[in-house]
C-alpha positions in Angstrom: -132.9 65.6 83.0 -136.2 64.1 84.1 -135.7 61.6 86.9 -138.3 60.5 89.4 -138.2 61.3 93.1 -138.2 57.5 93.7 -134.9 57.3 91.9 -133.3 59.9 94.1 -134.7 58.2 97.2 -132.9 55.0 96.2 -129.7 56.9 95.5 -129.9 58.5 99.0 -130.2 55.0 100.5 -127.1 53.8 98.6 -125.2 57.0 99.7 -126.1 56.2 103.3 -124.4 52.8 103.0 -121.3 54.5 101.6 -121.2 57.0 104.4 -121.5 54.2 107.0 -118.6 52.3 105.3 -116.4 55.4 105.5 -117.4 56.1 109.1 -116.6 52.5 110.0 -113.1 52.8 108.5 -114.1 50.6 105.5 -113.9 53.3 102.8 -111.4 51.1 101.0 -114.2 48.8 100.0 -115.8 51.4 97.8 -112.8 53.8 97.5 -111.9 52.6 94.0 -115.0 54.5 92.6 -116.6 56.4 95.5 -115.0 59.2 97.6 -116.5 61.0 100.6 -116.7 64.8 100.2 -117.0 66.8 103.4 -118.3 70.3 102.8 -119.9 73.1 104.8 -123.6 74.0 104.4 -124.1 77.4 102.8 -126.9 78.4 105.1 -126.5 76.2 108.2 -122.7 76.3 108.5 -123.0 72.6 109.4 -120.6 70.0 108.0 -122.0 67.4 105.6 -120.5 64.3 104.0 -121.6 63.3 100.5 -120.4 60.1 98.8 -119.7 60.7 95.1 -118.4 58.8 92.2 -115.1 60.2 91.0 -112.4 60.0 88.4 -108.7 60.6 89.2 -107.2 62.5 86.2 -103.6 63.8 86.3 -103.5 63.5 90.1 -106.7 65.4 90.7 -110.2 64.2 91.7 -113.1 65.0 89.4 -116.7 64.6 90.7 -120.0 65.3 89.1 -123.4 66.3 90.5 -126.2 64.0 89.4 -128.7 66.8 90.0 -126.5 69.3 88.2 -126.3 72.8 89.8 -129.3 72.0 92.0 -127.3 69.5 94.1 -126.9 70.8 97.6 -123.3 69.8 97.9 -122.5 71.7 94.7 -124.3 74.9 95.9 -122.4 74.5 99.2 -119.0 74.4 97.6 -119.8 77.5 95.5 -120.2 79.4 98.8 -117.4 77.7 100.6 -114.9 75.8 98.4 -112.8 74.4 101.4 -113.4 70.7 101.6 -112.1 67.5 103.2 -111.9 64.4 101.0 -111.6 60.8 101.8 -110.7 58.3 99.0 -110.4 54.8 100.4 -107.7 55.0 103.0 -106.4 58.4 101.8 -107.7 61.7 103.2 -106.8 65.3 102.5 -108.0 68.9 103.0 -108.4 70.8 99.8 -110.6 73.1 97.8 -113.2 72.6 95.1 -113.1 74.2 91.7 -116.3 74.1 89.6 -115.6 73.5 85.9 -117.5 75.8 83.6 -115.5 75.3 80.4 -117.5 73.1 78.0 -114.4 71.5 76.5 -113.2 70.5 80.0 -116.6 68.9 80.8 -116.6 67.1 77.5 -113.0 65.8 78.1 -114.2 64.5 81.6 -117.1 62.7 80.0 -114.9 61.1 77.4 -112.6 59.8 80.1 -115.5 58.4 82.0 -116.8 56.7 78.9 -113.4 55.2 78.2 -113.0 53.9 81.8 -116.6 52.9 82.5 -118.5 52.3 79.2 -121.3 50.2 80.7 -121.9 52.4 83.7 -121.8 55.6 81.5 -124.2 54.0 79.0 -126.7 53.4 81.8 -126.3 56.9 83.0 -127.1 58.1 79.5 -130.4 56.3 79.7 -131.2 58.2 82.8 -130.6 61.4 80.7 -132.9 60.0 78.0 -129.9 59.6 75.6 -128.7 56.5 73.7 -126.1 54.4 75.5 -123.5 55.7 73.1 -124.4 59.3 72.4 -122.9 61.1 69.5 -120.7 64.3 70.0 -123.7 66.7 69.7 -125.7 64.8 72.2 -122.8 64.6 74.6 -122.2 68.3 74.2 -125.9 69.0 75.0 -125.6 66.9 78.1 -122.3 68.6 79.1 -124.1 72.0 79.2 -126.4 70.7 82.0 -123.8 69.1 84.2 -122.0 70.4 87.3 -118.4 69.0 87.4 -115.9 69.9 90.1 -112.2 69.4 90.5 -111.0 68.6 94.0 -107.6 70.0 94.6 -105.4 68.9 97.6 -104.0 71.7 99.7 -104.9 75.3 100.2 -106.2 77.5 97.4 -103.6 79.9 96.3 -104.6 83.6 96.1 -104.7 84.9 92.6 
């Protein structure tokens, strides 16, 4: 994906607004599509709050990293999967599970396309794809994405 630094600067400004809304107790305004993921920095140990678009599928929250595996929040949860999540007026402690199975990532993308066709079409343009990519194009994109499932509660030992 080739996206300008200016694009990411604009995204960070929008994220700042979302963080302020959640901090002011107004997360319900954007909670229908944006959640707030609190995670621990892999190097600093500091807590961070990252607003992310999500999909709720079968009671679980799925989020994607716009910058793929280079996203700081994604690299942080790889080191420490314990998270706190706010979705509108709902909050919970939980753990983050990165999805690596290509079929799961494709299934997630198809749900997003079904629920948000215009928004997803515009996102495809960012990835230099047609607004309605075919299956092979979508599969190519899926290989570059970082998708995470946010599970409420403590992670069970395996």
